[in-house]
N, C-alpha and C positions, 0 to 999 in steps of 0.2 A: 852513416851521415846523419846530421841533425834532421829530424822529421819535418821541421819547419821549411826545409829546403828541398824536400823530396819532389814536390810538385814542380818546382822550378827546374831541377835537373832533369826530371822526366820530360818536361815540356821542351827542353833543349835537345832531347834525343840522346842524352848521355847515359840513361839507365835502361836496362833490359826489363821488360814486363815479367812479373813472377807468377802470373796466374797459373801457368802450367806446373810450376814448382809446388804451389799451394795445393793443387789438385792431386799431384802425384804423392805428396806426403801427408795428405789429410789435414791441411792447415785451413781452418775455417774462421771467418770473422766473428762468429758467435762465441768462440773460445777466448776472445781477447777483450781487454778493456776497450769500450767502444770508441772513445776519443783517440786513444793510441792507434787503433786500426784506421780511423778516419784520416789521420795524418799520414798514413802509408799509401793512400789511394789517390790517383789523379785521373780525371776524365773517365772514371768508371773502371780503371785497371789498377791492379796491385803492382807497386814498384818497390816496396820495401817490406820486409818481414820484421815485425817488432819483437824484441826480447825483453825490453825493460822500459821504465819511465820514471820520472821524478816529479815532485811538486815544487814549484819554484817561487810562489808568491804568497806566503803566510806572513803574519806580523810577529816578529821577535822583539821582546823588550827586556831591558836590564832591570832586575828587581832592586838592586842596590840604588841605582840612580833614581828610581821611582820613590823610594823611601826618603832619600835626601831632598827630593823636590816636594815632599809632603803628599805624595800620591799613594794610593793603595797598591802595593806591589803585586797583588793578585787580581787587579781589575784594569785591564787594558782598555783603551778607547774603543768604542763600538760603532761610532758614527764619524763622518768626515768632520763635523763641527768639533766633536770631542778631540779628534786627532790634531787639529790645528791648535786647540787649547793646550793639549799635552806637549806638543812640540815647543810652544812658547815657554812653558814652565820648565821644560827639561834642557833648554839651551842655556849654556853658561858662556859669559864673555869676560875678558880681562878688562883692566882699567882703560885700555886704549880702544875698546869696542870690538876686539878680535874674538872669534869663537874659539873656546877651548874645550867645549863639549857640545856637540850638536844634538838637537832633539830627534832628528831623523837622518839616516844615512842614505844617500842616493847612489846611483851607479847601475841601475837596471831599467833600461828604457822600456822593456816589455811590460812594466807595471802599468803603462798607459792602456794596454789591451784590457787588463783586468778592471781598471776603473771604468772603462766604457761598458764592459759587460755588467758591472755592478749597476750601471744606470739603465739596465735592460735594453742596451743597444747592441750593435755589432759593427764590425769594420768592413765586412763584405756581405753582399747578398748571396753570391755564388762565385764560382770560379771565373766568371766573366764580368762581374760588376762589383765595384768598390762602393762602400757607403761611409767613407772616412769622415766626412764633414757633417754628419748628423748632429743636431743640437746637443744631444746627450754626450757625444764624444768631445764636443767643444767644451762642455762643462767639466769633463774629466781632465782635459789638458789645463783648464783654468785652475783646477784644484792642485795640480802639480806645482804651478807657479805659487799658489798660496802657501804650500808647504815650504818652499824656499823662502818666501817673504816672511813667514813666521819665525825664521831664524836670522833674518837680516838681509835676505836677498841672495841671488845666485853668485855674484862676485865674492861676497863675504864668505859664503859656504865653500866656494872653490879654493879660496885662499887657505881656509882651514884644512880641507881635505888634501890638498897638494902638499901640505907640510908634514904628512905622516907617510913614512916609507913602509910599504906592506910586502911581506913575503908572498910567494905564489899561493893561491887558494885561500888566503886569509883576508879578512876585511877589517874595517874600522870597528865593527862590533866586537871582534875577537879581543881587541886591545882596550875595550871599554872607552872608546873615544866618542861613540854615539849611543844614545839611549834606546833608539828603536831602529829597526831595519826590516826590509822585506827579506824573508828567509826562505831557504830551500831545504828540502829533505836531506840532501847530501851535506849541508852545513853542520848538522848535528854531530857527525863523527869527527869533523875537524875541531869543533869546540871541545869535544870530549878529550881529544888527544893534546891539543895545543893550548887550551884554556880550561883545564879541568875545574877551576874554582869559579868560573863564570856562572853566575846565578841568573838564569833568564827564563822567561815564559814564552809561550807560543799560542797564538789564537788566529782565527780568520782575520784577514785584513779588513779594517773598518769600512763600512758601507755608507752611502748617502741616504738621506731620509727617503723612505719608500723604495730603496734599492734592494738588491739581492746579493748574496755571497757569490764570489767567483774566485778562481785560481787558475793556474796554468799547468797543463800536463806537458812536461818537457821530456827530453831524451832523444834517442837515436834509433835508426832502423838499419837493417842489413840489406844491402843492395848489390846488384851485379852490374858492372859497367857494360855498355854495349860494345860488341867487338870481341868479347871473350868466346872462344870456340874450343871444340874438341874435349880433351881430357880436363883441361882447366875449367871449362864450363861445367862439366859434370861434378868436379870437385867443389866448385863454387856453389852449385845447387845444394849439394849435401851439407855444406857449411851453413848457409843461410837457413836451410830447413832445420838443422839441428839446433841452431841458436834460437829459432822461433819456437821450437817444441821443448827444448831442454835447457837452453842457455839462460833463461830468466833468473833462475835461482842461483846460478853461478855468478851472474852479474851482481845480484843482491849480496851474496856472501863476500864479494870482492870490494864492493864500493857503495853498499846501501842504496842502490837504485831499485825501485820496486819491480818485480817481475810483471810482464804484460799479460801473461796467460792467467785467466780467471781462476783456474784450479790452483795455481801456485799462490795467487793472492789470498785465496781462502785459507791456505796452509799458514800463511803469515798471520792472518786475522785470528786463526785458531790458537796461535801462540806456540807453535811447534818449537820446543826448546833448541833443537838442533839448528834451526834457522835463525835464532836470535843470539848466536855467539858473536864475538867481536870480529868484524870483517878484517880481511887480510890487508886492508889499506893501512892499518895501524902498524907502526914500526915495531920490529922485534925488540923485546925488552920494555915495551910500554907498561905503564903502571896498571892498566886495566886488563884483565883476562876475559871479562865478559862486558857487554854493553851495560852501563848502569841503568837501573830500572827507570829513572826519569827520562833517559834518552829513548828507551823502548816505548815509553808512554807517548812521547812527542811524535815518534815515527808512526805509531799506530793511529794517532789522531789525524796526522796528515794523510795517512793511507785511507782513512774514512772520508776525508775531504775529497780525495781524488775520485772516488766513486760517486760522491754526491754532487759536486759542482765544479770540478776542474775541467778545463777545456783545452783542446788543441788550438794553437795559434792559427790564424787564417790560412787555409789551404788554397793556394792559388799559384799560377805559374810565374808571378813576379813578386813572390813573398819577400825575398831579401831586399829588393828595391823598395817595396812598401815599407819595410822596417827602417830602411835608411831615410826615407822621406818623413816617417813619424819621428825619428831621432832628430832630423833637421828641424822639424816643427817644435819639438821639445826645446831644442837649443834656442831657437829664435824667440820663442815665447818667454822662457825663463830669464833670458838676458834682456827682455823688454824691447826687442827689435820689431816684433809683430804681435798683433792680437791673436788669441787662440783661433778665432773664426777665420781670420785671413790665412793663418798658417795651415790650417786643415783644409781650407778651400784650395790652396795651392797643392797640397798633398793629394787631394781628391782628383784635381785636374791632371796632375802628372802621372799618378798611378793608373788612372782610368785610360789615359793615352797609351801608356805602356801595355796595358791589358788589351786594348783594342788592336794595337799593332801586333801583339803576339797572336791573337786568335785569327787575325787576317792572314797570317802566313802559316799557321799550324795545320798540319795534315795528319 
């Protein structure tokens, strides 16, 4: 299951603690990427054993579109102010004022977490207290609205985006409809297969003045539902232990998600050629027999980012509810229905209420 939801399912009593499995099979927190492990623990107990992770929030930009706009194709925006300037320059409209090329492509609400972290803020203090409406988080949400406004506003952007039919797993960036997008590590292989002529760059997402770089450690963990007994339980223990100890490289080779074990990560960093062959996600008969060197470089850069400044999304027993409330705030602010402060004040009130209710009944 998605590690973002591990604490929530554990809090509901749906998951079996795995501390005994970890002890039996020698699975230790020190052997794993720290943020990945942190997302597997709730209230001091282990509920998921990680095998892999991904990086979900870097900046990708189209070099051809940069050239056409008179921008240096090798120099992405580094600050929020530059980002807004680039979005304006890269947005194209027809004679009727409709967007035909967007400066930035939306669709990933978790970007808001990253922007708050960039402001040196956080969204929770601990598993029991939310800090959603901090002034820095309000500024982060205001910046989201500014990115829409730089292209003509939310309604105009939605009209543009809804007019493009997208196949599964592909996005507006694949078809060169947007000049910039937040990009994930798994996108690289999709672009390699489905848009081999796409010329794009990758860099950390722009930061505010005085801010710091941030990214998201995504991915899933292996869990055992409560109620499994007997032979099935023993088989489940063996499976989750094997995935935690050995499965990371198999997931990497199948779908370019980074292995969670530090030993396996170091093998990737060392450039082991056997680990950099084309993943099996590529259809039989595809043009490439190995990952192009430029894709390898991008993956290695994101791998470095993961260790340096990527974080697990907030670990708390109402995480999905919190994400829904932040999505609601994003919608109300970008459509001009509420101020960012009012929207996050509401989210803080509702999420904290849900937290208080949870801990009042949790045993």
